N, C-alpha and C positions, 0 to 999 in steps of 0.2 A: 616308161609306161606303155608306149606303143609296141614295144617288143613283146611285152606280156600279152597284149591284145592280139598281136599277130600269131603268137604261139597258141593261144586259145582257139583262134579261128583255124589254125592248121590242124590242131588235134581234133577239132569238131568237123573237119572236112568242109569248111566254109571259106575256101580260098578266094572266092569272088568278093566276099565281104572284106577280107584283108586287103585285097587289091584296091577296092573302092575306098577304104579308109586311107590307104597310102596316097591315092590320087587326090582325095579330098584335102588331105593335109597339104599337099603341094599347091593346090589351088588357093588355099587359105594362107599361103606364104610360110608354112611350117616345114622346114627341111627334115627329112627322115635321115637318121644316122645309118651307118653301115650295119649295125646290129638288127635294126628293124627290117632292112632290105634282105639281109642274109636269112633271117627267120622266115620271111615270106618265101624266099627261094627254096629253103629246105622243106617247107611245107608243100610247095608245088612239086618238088622232087618226090616226096613221099606219096603225094596224091597220084602222080603219073605212074609211079611204081605199082601202087595198088590197083590202078585201072588196067594196066597192061599185064601184070604178072599175077595179081591176086593176093600177093603178100609182099611185105617190104621189110628189109633189115636196116634201112638207113636210120641212123640215130641222130 
């Protein structure tokens, strides 16, 4: 479920929301799996690529 949420935040360029959700989960004792973390990392990579180059081919 959280992977889908992270993916939606990523596509919507709302990476701060994704990071906050991941942090809040940890505070509530809910461990994130590697899929949720990797989805957030991929979203951050896309965001950085867009901010520096203006376009991105990371899939």
